[in-house]
FILUMRO-376119 format. One record per residue: x, z negated, y of N, C-alpha, C, O in turn. Coordinates in steps of 0.02 Angstrom, whole numbers, plus 50000, padded with zeros to 5 digits. Atoms other than C-alpha are relative to their C-alpha. Example, Ala and Ser with C-alpha at 12.3 -4.5 7.8 and 13.67 -1.06 7.14 Angstrom:
! residues 2
500455000049941506154961049775500455000050060500974996750059;499585000349941506844964349947499614996350055499864995550110;
//
This chain:
! residues 526
499294999450016579474755355445500285006350033499975011650028;499704994449964580624766655546500415004449952500695001949904;499594995650042581484781955471500744998650010500954996150062;499285001250000583324780955430500365006650014500275011349976;499654993649985584434794355511500585001049952500904996349929;499434998250042585704803355406500645000350043500614999450103;499374999449964587534805555452499985005850049500235005350105;500054994149956587164822755524499564998650060499715000850115;500445001549943585734815955630500354995550050500274996450111;499635004349953586834802355703500525004050039500645002850098;499504995849967588174815255741499675004450053499945005250108;500364995949951586904826655827499774995850060499814998150117;500225004449945586224812055928500584998350046500514998550107;499425001649958587954806955987500235006050040500425005450098;499804993949964588364824956033499525001550057499735003450111;500504998649948586724827056129500074995250058500014997250116;499915004949946587004811056226500625001750042500625000950103;499384998149964588764816856270499875006050046500095006050103;500164994149959588124833856330499564998150059499635000750114;500445002149946586764825256430500384996550056500274997750115;499595003449949588024813956517500435005050038500495004550099;499594995049967589184828656552499595004550047499825006450100;500434995849958587724838856619499834996750065499824999950117;500145003649937587274825356745500624999350043500574999550105;499395001049962589084822756795500205006550035500375006450094;499784993649972589474841256822499435004350025499525010150044;500594996549975587704846156873499895006649963499775011849993;500084994150042587564858356727499305000049970499154995949926;500684999650026585764863356694499995002149927499564999849889;499984997850069586234872056531500164994349952499854993649900;499825005650043587054856656459499434995049995499304992349941;500575004750002585574845556509499445002849958499124999249920;500544996950039584344857956435500164999849925499734998149885;499815000150071585304859556271499954993049971499714992149915;500035006950024585464840656255499284997749994499104994249947;500705002150002583624838056295499645003149941499244999749908;500324996750058583064850856166500224996749935499824995749890;499755003250061584184842756035499684993149989499474991449934;500305006750006583524825256072499255000649983498994996649944;500714999150014581724831556072499895002249928499425000049895;500064997850070582004840255905500114994149952499754993449903;499885005950042582724824255829499414995350001499224992549949;500595004449996581254814155894499415002849962499044999249929;500554996850036580024826855823500094999349924499624997649888;499875000750072580854826655652499924992849977499674991649922;500105007050018580874807555653499274998349995499054994849949;500715001450002579034806855696499665003449941499185000849912;500284996450058578674819755560500174996449935499804996949886;499795003450061579604809055432499614993549989499534991349932;500325006650005578654792855470499414999949951499384995449909;500585000550045577014797055379500135002249928499685002149887;499874997750069577894803555223499884994549949499604995849896;500105005450047577874786455141499284998749984499104998049926;500725001150012576004783855166499705005949962499265005049920;500274994150034575654801755111500174999949926499765001649884;499805000250070576644799554950499624994649962499444995649904;500385005350034575774783154911499285002149988498995000249937;500694997550011574074791454934499985004849941499475005449907;499974995450056574644804354807500154996549934500244999749882;499915004150061574914789954682500665001749965500675003749907;499344999450030576774791354653500144993749959500184988249988;499945005850045577044779954503500724999449974501085004349968;499325001450025578624771754438499954994949944499564990149947;499965004850056579024762754274500705000549971501045005649976;499345000050032580604757654182500004995149942499574990749938;499935004250059581164749354022500735000249977501105004849993;499315000550024582764743953938500115004749941499725004749894;499824995550054583594757053829500404996149949501004995049957;499685004450050583994746553675500565003549963501015000249936;499494996450038585054760153597500685000250035501175002450005;499374999449963586384758753732500294993250017500744992750059;499745006649986586694739953731500694999249969500985003949943;499335001450024588304731453680500075001549926500565004649906;499984998750072587924732153494499295000349974498984995149962;500684999050024586274739553435499494996350043499044993050018;500495002949955585354733553589500184993350028499814990750070;499805006449974586274717253622500375000950066500885004350068;499694999549935586714715553806500464994050009500244988350006;499505005249992588314705653835500365001350066500365006950090;499654999149937589354702753994500555005349994500925005549945;499484994949997590464717254042499855006449963500205011449973;500184994050038589624729753924499465003950038498945001050053;500524996249965588674743854012499365000749959499395001349898;500644998750033586834745753972499595004550046499725005050106;500404995249963585534758354026499284997850004499004994749958;500715001049988583814756654098499695006950011499885010550057;500344993549995582694771754072499414999450048499024994650045;500525000249948581524775854216499635006750001499895011849978;500354993749986580204788654257499594999350063499344993950080;500414999549940579304794054415499475005349986499645011149971;500554995350011577594802154396499715002050069499474997850107;500234997449936577124813154545499385004349990499405009249952;500634996350008575324819154560499855004750058499345008050059;500114995749943575514828454725500175007249986500375009149930;499894992850008575714847054755500675002350028500855008150019;499364998149970577394846854846500574996449965500504990649944;499425003150030579114843554775500294994750047500254995350108;499715005649962579984827554830500744999549985500955000249927;499285001150009581834824654857500154992650014500104990350071;499855007249995582304806454824500754999050001501115001849959;499285001449995584014800154877500104992449998499644988550004;499805007050000584944783654866499574996049951499284990849968;500405003450051584074778754704500414994249971500954995249944;499635005850024584594761054658499514994349984499054993150022;500405005950015583794746054572500244994050040500844993350053;499835006149964583734729554666500054994249950499584992849913;499885005550046584484715054570500444994950034500654995850092;499595005349973585494699254595500735002350005500915007749982;499304998349991587344698954639500385000449933500915003549930;499655000050064587804696254456499945006549961500195007049905;500104993550033587324714354413500355005350041500285005650102;499644994549968588414729354452499695006749980499615008149921;500284993350013587654746754468500585004849991500985005950037;499464995350015588814759154385499825006950028499245008850029;500144993449971589004776454464499715004849949499905004649890;500304994850042587974790654394500205006850028500345007450088;499794993449977588394809354404499585002650058499865005450106;500444997249948586874813954511499744994450044499464989550019;500245005049953586464804054668499305001650027498954997150051;500664998049975584894814054716499555001449940499785003149885;500504998950052583294815854616499465004550028499135002850077;500524995249980582144830854633499404999049955499445000049894;500615001350037580364826754581499545005950009499325007450065;500434994149997579324842054539499274997850008499084992349988;500705001849991577474842254585499624999849934499765003649888;500445000850058576174836654457500414999549935500275003049887;499575000650059577524831154334500264992949995500164988850040;499675006550012578444816254262500745001349993500955005049949;499274999049999580314815354299500344993649975500214988250000;499655005750029581434804054194500735000050021501035005350032;499295000949985583154797254237500224993249975499804989249953;499725006350025584294782854189500434996750054500725000050096;499555004049958585204768954281500474996249955500254992849908;499505003650039586814761954210500224993850038500414994250096;499835006349968587164743754247500464996049955500554997649896;499565004650037588344730054193499914993050028499944992050089;500085006949979588064711254198500674996449997501074997749953;499375003449996589484699754248500034993749957500564991749934;500005006550034588934683754161499384999449957498915003349962;500575001550042587744676554033499424997650043499524994150092;500595002249964585964673754093499455005149996499525010449964;500554995249994584314682054128500085004050064500125001250118;499944995449944584484697154241499315002850015498995005649971;500664997449979582924701754339500125005850048500405005050102;500014994149956582814719354410499345000050037498815001150006;500625001249964581544716854548499615006450013498995006250015;500354993849986581134735054584500505005550015501105004550013;499584994149987581784752354627499935001950073499385002850099;499984997849930582304757054804500235007250003500755008949973;499824993049992582344775554850499905001950073499624998250113;500114997249933582384786155007499695006849992499925010949953;500364993650002581184800555036500255004350057500175002650115;499684995749950582064814755126499465003850040499005006650011;500464996549956581154822055276500205007250012500655009849978;499844993049986581194839655351500725000950022500984996950062;499304998249986582934847355362500494994649976501104995349987;499575005150028583614831655279500354995750051500834992350035;499685003949947584054823455446499764992750001500114988350025;500275006850003582934808055419499704998849931499515003549896;500305001850064582304798855268499614993550009499784989350051;500425006149999580984785555237500164995849938500104998349882;499885004350059581454770755125499344998149966498864996349999;500575002050041580234767354985500224994849949500804994849927;499845005350048580164752554868499444999449950498854999049968;500495000750055579304751354699500114993249967500574992549927;499925006650033579094732954649499765000149928499195001849914;500185000150072579124731254461500534995849964501014998749938;499485004250030580094716154391500125001749927499665002549888;499794998750069581074719554231500534994849983501044994250017;499555005550021581934705054140500455002549944500215005349895;499504998150050583534708454042500384993749980500664990350023;499645005950025584294694753934500725002049984500855006449942;499294998850013586194694653938500264994249959500294988549983;499805005250048586834685053786500764999250000501115003550026;499275000850007588574677953751500305005649959499965008849919;499664994550034589864690053685499974999349924500005004349889;500045000950073589744682353512499365002949972499325004249911;500624997250025587964689153501500085007149974499735009249929;499874993250024588654706753479500264999949929500125004549890;499765000650068589544700853322499464997349953499464998949894;500525003050041588034691153261499545005249970499285004349915;500454994850026587014707153240500315003749941499965007049903;499684996650057588314713653117500134995349942500424997349892;499905004850053588334697853013499344996849982498874996950022;500605003250024587034688552913500174993049977500484992249925;499855006850021587164669552908499694998449933499165001049915;500245002050065586954661752738499374995950008499334991650052;500645003449995585184655552709499844996849933500164998049882;500205003650060584314644552584499894992750015499924990750073;500125007049989583954626352559500674996350006501144997749969;499375003449987585284614452626500224995949940500824995449927;499815004450055585224602952476500275003949940500625000949899;499804996350059585554616952351500565005050015500725009149972;499494995249983586924626452443500614996550027500554991850067;499385002849973588744622252477500225004150061500085010150066;499724996649942589574626452641500735001549989500975001449932;499294998350004591374631152680500434994750035501034995850043;499625005349968591894615052767500324995649947499984992849904;499635004050049593244606052668499934992750017500114990550072;500085007249992592824587552646500374996649944500244997949885;499615003450051594044576152557499574994649967499224990850000;500385005050038593284565352421500474996749950500974999749930;499635003550051593964552452301499685001449932499075001749927;500274999250067593774555352116499845007249984500225011750003;500184993450023592874570352043499835004750057499565002550108;500134995149949592724586252142500185006949975500135008449916;499854993050018593274604352144500745001650007501055003549957;499314998149987594994607252223500434993850010500274989450049;499555005849995596424594952200500344999950068500565005050093;499685000849935597134587952362500664996149994501194998750012;499395003950005598374573952326499884993849956499324991849943;500005006550033598814558352228500324995050048500864996350076;499735005149956599084542652329499904993149968499524992449920;500025006750028599304524152296499334996650016499024997850068;500635003749993597794512952273500034995550062500524991950072;500045004249941597234504452435499384995749997498904997449962;500595004350001596014490252467499385003950021499405007550071;500624996449986594234496952466499905006149957499345008749954;500074994250043594564511252345499624998149937499694992649911;500385001150061593394512852197500455000949939500875005449937;499614999450061594134510052024499835006449962500225008749920;500194993750034593174525551966500445005850023500485010949988;499594994649974594364536052072500724999749975501135003949994;499315000750024595944530151982500175005549951499795006749903;499744995150048596944543851895500424996349949501014994949962;499685004650048597394533951738500635003149969501134999649960;499424996950031598584546451659500595000250048501154998550029;499464999949951599594548851819500244992950016500844991950029;499805006949987599584530051846500444997349945500914993649957;499615002350056600254527051671500715002950003501194999549985;499344996949997601694539251699500424997050057501034996350050;499615002649943602174531951868500084992549999500514989850033;499955007350003601884513851826499664996450057499764990450065;500395003249946600754510551977499335003750005499275009549984;500684997249997598904513652014499975005450055500145004150112;500064994349954598584530752095499285002350005498905001849957;500684997349987597004538052172500055007650005500505010250038;500034992749997596564556352147499505002050054498925000150052;500444997449948595864564952301499945007649992500425011049976;500154992850005595044582052298499655002250064499414998150103;500384997049945594284593752426499405003749971499465007649924;500614996850023592494599252404499675003450060499625000450114;500324996449946591614612352509499274997850004498894998849957;500685002549991590024604852579499725003050065500085005850105;500324997849938588764609352714500084994650053499944988750041;499875004749947589214601252878499545001350059499305006950068;500424999549940588214598053037500465000050062500814995150074;499614999449938589054604153199499524999250059498995002450060;500395000749938588374598653368500485001050058501004997750062;499614998749940589064605353532499664996750059499074997950072;500245003049937588854594953690500345003950056500945003550065;499744995549949589054607053835499864997150070499294995850088;500065002349931589384600854012499815005850045500195010750050;500244994649957588364611654132499904997550071499495000250108;500085002949933588554601154290500295004650053500565009950037;499794995749944588994607954462500745001550000500935006850025;499274998750000590874606354436500195005649952500745008349957;499864994550047590754619254295499765006750027499875011949996;500334994049976589854632054405500365003350059500125008450084;499664997149943591114635554543500345006549984500615007449929;499674993650010591784653154565499515005749994498905004850000;500414994050008591154670754539499705000449930500014998149882;500304999250067589944674754396500465003949954500735009149973;499564997050049590924679154242500684996849996501024997549945;499355003449999592464668954291499924992550005500434988950008;500115007249994591664651654303500184996549935500184999549881;499875003950060592124637854184499394999849954499464999649893;500615000150040590304637554128499945006349958499735006049900;500044993750038590394655954075500464999849939500265001849884;499545000550057591934652953967499774994849950499864995749890;500245005250046591184637053895499415002549959499365000949899;500574997250038589584646253845500255004849947500005004749891;499724995450050590604659853759500324996149942500244998049884;499685004050052591604646553665499474996649957499544996249896;500555003350037590004637353616499665005049953499515003349896;500334994950042589204653453552500445002149941500205003149886;499544998150055590764658153451500034994549947500044996149887;499995005450048590824640953371499354999749959499374998749898;500645000250035588964641453328499955005749950499715004849894;500044994350046589104658853252500444999049939500235000449883;499555001250057590604654153144499714994849953499744995749892;500285005250042589754638353082499395002549960499335000949901;500584997350036588134647453038500215005049947499905005449894;499754995450050589114660952949500264996349939500194998649882;499735004050055589944647452844499484996049964499644992349917;500535003750034588264640452794499894993150026499514989349996;500105006649972588364625052904499415000050047499115005250061;500545000949952587064618253024500294998850069500834995950076;499755000349931587224618953213499454997450046498874999150038;500455002349948586424609853359500355000450067500955001750071;499734999249933586674609853548499664995050047499054994050044;500265004549947586484597353691500325002250065500935002950069;499764998249934586634602453874499964993950045499454990550048;499975006049959587184588753994500185001950072500695005150085;499874999549929587064589154183500084992950026500484989149999;500015007049981586774573154280499564995949952499524989849957;500395002750055585624569954132499965005449947500075011349963;500104994750049585344579053967499405004350019498855001750030;500544995649978584294594254012499725004349944499185007349952;500264996150056584084602753843500324997449936500894995249936;499765002450065584254597953660499715004549946499105004849937;500204995950058584194610053513500194996149938500784995349923;499835003950061584064599853352500405004149951500385010349952;499584996750050585244603853210499575004349954499055002049929;500354995450044584674618853110500485005049971501085004849984;499574995250035585324633253005499645006749995499055007350011;500284993450014585064651452963499935004350063500115002250118;500064995249946584674666553070499514997850054499575000050111;500495002249950583204657953157500294995050049499984993750101;499715005049955584364645153236500355003350059500385000450114;499644996649945585354657753340499585001350062499804999850117;500404999049939583914662753456499864993550038499844993550100;500115006449966583574644353493500614998050040500554995650096;499395001749965585384641553539500115004550060500315002250113;499924995449944585444657153647499514998450057499704998750116;500495001849948583854651953740500244994050040500174993950101;499745005949965584634635153781500605001850044500664999250100;499424998049959586254643253841499785003950062500065003050116;500254996249942585294655253953499664995350050499714996350110;500335004849955584264640754022500514996050041500354993850097;499495003749963585894632254074500225003850062500495000850109;499784996049942586234646654196499465000650053499595003650106;500554999249952584554645354286499634993450011499024993050005;500295006649987584274626854325499675000150069499985002250118;500375000149936582944624654461499714993150015499334992450063;500285006749989582554605954449500194997350068500734998650094;499905002649932582374596754614500584995150003500934994850054;499465005049998583604582954566500685002949984501184999249985;499364997050018584974595354516500215005650047500775008050043;499864994349957584884608854650500064997850073499874992250090;499845001749931585364609454834499435001250049499484999050106;500554998449955583704615754909499424995149989499264993549932;500595004250007582234604354946499385004449990499435010549988;500614996350016580424609154914499805004850057499565010350043;500174995649944580154616455090500445006250000500205011750013;499544994350002581684627555074499845004649942499905010749948;500204995950056581124633454903499375003950017499315009849998;500604996549979579414637654976500155005850046499855011250040;499804994549955580234647955114500335005649961500235011549977;499674994950041581294656954985499495004249962499545010349960;500524996450038579774661554879499575004250048499385009850031;500404996249952578794666855035500355006450021500035011650027;499634994049982580174678955087499995005149943499925011149956;500014995450057580214686254912499325003349993499285009449981;500674997350006578324688454905499865005150055499545010250044;500104995449945578324696755076500355006649987500085012050002;499644993850015579634709355020499735003449938499715009649935;500214997250063578944711654845499285002550001499135008049978;500724998450003577054711554870499705001850068499125003850072;500274998449934576874714255058499524994850027499144996450073;500455005349977575954697655083500414994950039500974993150019;499645004649956576444685655222499754992949988499194991250005;500145007250009576494667255172500544996050037500824991350009;499465003249963577714661955307499854992550009499284990750023;500115007249990577964643055319499784998450071499965002050118;500225002349935577154633855462499315002350019499004999450064;500684997749985575524643655463499494995949961499634993849905;500515004250030573924634355424499755003049934499545008849932;500254997950066573454635355239500445004849963500265006749907;499584995150033574884647055197500334997249937500415000749888;499645002950058575764635055079499554999849939499765001749884;500465000250057574234632454969499845007049975499785008249915;500134993050021573874651154969500605002849962500515006549914;499404997750035575674654454918500024997249929500175000849882;500005003150066575544642154773499485003249955499625004549896;500524996850041573904650054714500225007049979500115009149922;499774993350016574664667454723500544999849946500545003849899;499465000650049576214662054627499734997749933499955000249881;500295002550063575184652554498499655005649962499695005849900;500354994550033574154668054462500485005249970500305008649923;499534994950025575704678854436500454997549944500795001549912;499585002750053576594667054315499655000349933499044999449929;500285000150067576344668554129500044992949971500354988550001;500035006650030576054653854013500694997549979500824991549981;499345002150023577844653953950500394996650056500774991950043;499655003149944578494649654124499764992950011500164988650030;500265006749991577354634454132500204995449942500264989449951;499825004150058577834628653957500704997150008500854991949979;499335002649990579644626354015499974994450052499694995150106;500055005949959579864609254090500425000950064501005002850061;499674999649935580314609054276499904993250034499344990750039;500025006549966580734592954368499905001050075500315004250107;500144999849929579954591354541499514994450015499214991449970;500415005749981578964578554640499265001549997498864997149983;500714998249998577314588054652499875006049955500335009849939;500164994150041576384600854544500125006550037500325011550006;499884993949962576504613554685500745001850000500915007749993;499284998650000578394611754693500235002349931500675006649926;499824997750067578514613554504499805007349989500175011149958;500224993050006577514629754514500485004750035500675009950008;499554995749963578644637054648500695000549968500995005849966;499344999950033580234632054556499965003849934500445007349916;500084996050061579564639354393499995007450017500245011549979;500024993049979579234655554488500715002550016500885008150000;499314998049985581034655754551500395001449936500785006149934;499654998850062581654654354373499775006449966500175010249939;500264994050034580514668054306500195006450036500245011650004;499834994049961580974680154447500745000550015500965005150049;499284999749989582834676254448500214998550071500735000950093;499815001949932582834668954624500494994249996500344988949968;499465004950008584454659254639499904994050046499844994850107;500015006349963584324641054693500694996949990500864995349933;499325002750009586084634254726499994993249965499584988949981;499935006350035586604620354610500424995350042500864997450080;499605004849963587284604354683500715000149974500824999549913;499304999150024589194606254677500284993849966500684994449919;499725006250027589574587954639499444995549976498954994750011;500505004650024588584575754533500004993550039500494991950073;500035006549968588004559054600500544995449972500754996149915;499455004450019589304545354595499824996149936499314992749932;500095003750062589464538454419499505002849951499425000049897;500524997450044588104549354344500285004249943499995004449889;499764995250051589174561754247500234996449938500084998649882;499775003650059590014549154133499424997349959499434997849897;500585002550036588344541154089499615005749967499345004949912;500364994350028587554558354062500365002649937500035004349888;499644997850059588944563653942499914995149942499854997149884;500105005150052588744547153848499305000849969499235000449908;500684999150026586864549953832499955006449958499605006549907;500014993850038587144567853773500344999249932500115001949882;499675001350064588374561953639499554995949953499564996949893;500475003850041587074549553579499465004649971499255003849914;500494995250026585814563753565500315004349945499985006149896;499664995950051587104573853467500034996349933499954999449881;499985003850062587274559853340499304999149972499224999049911;500715000550020585364557653335499874994649949499404995149909;500105005750045585534541353239499995002149926499684998849884;499964997750070585904551253081500524995849962501044994149989;499545003850041586724541752940500565004549974501125002249963;499484995350023587654557352881500465001750058500215003450112;499534998549946589244560252985499945007350023499775011749984;500034993449971589294575253101500665001650035501044997250053;499444997649959590634585753187499735001650069499325006250076;500254999349932590334584353374500565002750044501125000150044;499524997049954591224595353502499744999350071499205001750086;500185000849930591174590553685500415005050042501035004850040;499684995149957591564604853807499864998050072499294998050093;500085002549932591864598653984500645001250040501155003150011;499414999849957593054599054132500214993150023500734992350054;499875007049985592984580154155500024998650076500234993350097;500045001349928592744582254343499404995650015498864996649985;500565004249980591664568954422499864994149955499384990449967;500085005850044591844556354280500364994250032500984993950032;499715005749964592114540154376499934993749959500424990349945;500135006050040591304526254275500005002049927499575005849904;499914998150070591874527754094499764994749950499874995449890;500195005450045591114511754023499515002449946499615001249887;500504997650047589594520053944500305005249953500145005349893;499684994850042590644534753881500464996849948500484999149891;499545003450047591924522953801499594996749944499784997349886;500415003350051590574512953711499705005149952499675003949891;500314994950042589754528853647500525003049952500375003949893;499484997250043591394536153580500194995149945500274997149887;499855005050051591794519953491499444999449949499574998549889;500565000350046590054519753416500005006149953499835005549894;499964994050042590264537653353500524999149946500415000949888;499485001150050591894532953267499774994949948499934995649889;500235005150047591074517653189499525002949949499495000449892;500484997050046589744528753110500305006149964499935009649929;499674994750038591014541353044499955006950030500155011749997;500044993449970590664555653165500695002250025501084998250050;499374997149978592134567153205499905003350068499535008150073;500084997649932592284570253392500625003950022501195001650013;499474995849971593324584253470499815001750072499235003250086;500134998749930593484586953658500405006250021501005006650010;499684994049973593854604053735499964999550076499414999550104;499955000449927594434602853917500105007050028500615010150015;499984993349973594074618954011500254999750072500014995750112;499734999749933595084623254166499945007150027499795011849990;500054993549967595084637554291500705002750012501124999150039;499344997249985596594649354299500135000550075499675002050113;499814999449929597524649054465500475006050006500945006849966;499634993849993598244665454529500514999850057501035003050053;499574999949941599024661654698500374993350006500144988349979;499645006449989600324648554750499584994850037499664988850024;500415004849964599054640754869499504996749953499404990649957;500465002950049597784638454728500374995249953500114989949935;499625004450044599144631054618500194993650035500214988350004;499805006049963599664618954755499424995350013499524989250014;500575004249982597914612754795499564998949939499514993349913;500485000850054596674616154657500354998649933500094994849892;499665001050063597944616854516500224992849990500184990249934;499805007050006598574599354553499404995649984499464990949944;500605003950015596804592554552499795000949928499604996149895;500174998750070596454600954386500474996249953500254993349904;499525003550043598054593854312499884992549999499974989249948;500145007249998597584576454369499404998249956499414993249920;500585001350042595884577554285500185000749925499934996949884;499794999150069596694583954125500394993949976500284991549920;499635006050019597904569254123499544994049990499624990249943;500475005650007596494556954151499595000749935499494995749900;500404999050060595454564654011500414998849937500184995649890;499585000950060596894565153887500174992649990500194990249933;499855007150007597334547053924499394996249975499454992049931;500615003650020595534541153907499835001349927499744996649889;500204998450068595124550453747500564998649950500434996949893;499455001550045596864548053675500014992749979500164991349921;500035007050017596684529153682499444998449951499464993449915;500565000950046595054531053586500105003849934499665003749892;499864996450062595864541753450499635006649993499515008949938;500374993750001594944557853499500485005750010500905005550055;499584994049994595774574753474499775004250059499185005950063;500164996149941595824584653637500385006650000500955007049976;499694993549990596194602953674499895002250072499385000450102;500054997449932596484611553841499995007549996500425010649964;500074992749999595914629353870499945002350072499554999550111;500014997449932596214639454027499595006550001499815011649974;500424994149994594804651554065499755002649934499444999049895;500244996750061594464663853924500344997449937500134999349882;499695002850059595624654153808499544995249963499684993249906;500465004750031594144642753771499705002749935499594999049888;500284997050061593444655053643500504999549943500314997749887;499495000350053595084655853546500134992949979500314991749921;499865006950017595274636953553499514997349947499704993049908;500495002350049593674634553451499865005149946499435004049903;500134994750048593764650453349500284998449931500015000749881;499685001350065594904643653212499654994349965499554989049994;500315005450038594044633653076500504994549986501104995849977;499555005650013594744616353048499704995749945499094995349936;500225004250055594674604652902499744993450027500054990450071;500295006249976593564589652927500464994249984500744993749929;499575005850008594524573652951499644994149969499954988849961;500365005750028593184562852875500144999349925500285004249891;499885001450071593414554752706499374997149971499164991649990;500635002350030591844553152602500144994849949500644994949913;499935005450049591604537952498499635001749937499634997849889;
//
């Protein structure tokens, strides 16, 4: 690796070249001599800087880092937009002091390195030097800090040698509602012995009076209010509201149409925040919550549960939605994924597994398999071969981004949403409140979705649809993309409106507020 010249070194080099040219033009021996001495000095200093990296490594310069839990968003919870700190230390066993410059962690584009007061780091000999890095994540997901890049300053500070310390550190960035969850304690206990806060209208005996209405066919005679009926001269039914525990299931659309844009401003990011806020409110109220993620097929299903143990399961599923690596959902084939992993291993571990060389692919798979933990293998990855599954699991564990396919296959999205809604109902006899969060882009064939919605209504499930759109800032975006968004909204409202489904439209961050307000269940218990 060649040394990197500083600004002063580049200026000296340009000046020396200029003097050398002028010396030859005007036949000035002094100018040629001065320029030659300057160039020779720069070359000597560059050659002197080259072995610094190997010398420091022989002296066992060590690096380690960890997440400072006390500086997270709320008692260690890392959420998008909230700065967090990573504490680092460098242990130097040599006898000479080292001046490290340009200290920066290497991470994905979704992480922003915040400025720190000191840009240089002086490492004393035979000591351990600690420092901190302040970062901020743009969106929900797992952030992998691959290692620390520094520059070792050479003599006179004119050249420096870049050094890299590979040491992956995984940071979980949770939805913004997670910061509130740490300050609240969901109600716990047995479901059968505890009431929730969801108002359910019932006929006859109950707790809170709702209304008196006229007797209708199908009403039970036990629900008749006889005294009120005697006064009015007609049969009246007494309805009350009783607070019961309800089951909420969120069906979240995580297809390619939800992923367009910059991290933190995508429709998927706002949908995840809205889903987390709804889940937290329901668990606080003593209700049960489940989650289904739908791409071109359902990719994750968290069964309905309650209490504080349910939140981590929901968060894990939401984070998994941001790092899909399956072969049938991403834009890279197996050979391209192998090349991506080989480049990362060459930079991270210094091993060359370049594609095309004999036996390199199998050696790469063996190396990756040895570096993965059991948890990475336990997560299901869809691929054609075991080797491809191993490489794609490695990409997920190391935060290597595999682009998602922007558009689903023709006709697949409507069928996938229908299948996800069926999973949300789970053939339960007790009615559930189901919330579908989608942008409705790519829904072409609606036959399966229509049959599923009708089946949900027949079994008493209450379905709500939240349509998420992207804010448009410029007139050009409003003229092109805004019109397309409006067309999809009209199609969705027409389709679900004919089926009697309540729809809401949220633009960007408005999705959280759209689901934040509790609503009374529209179901009528018999």
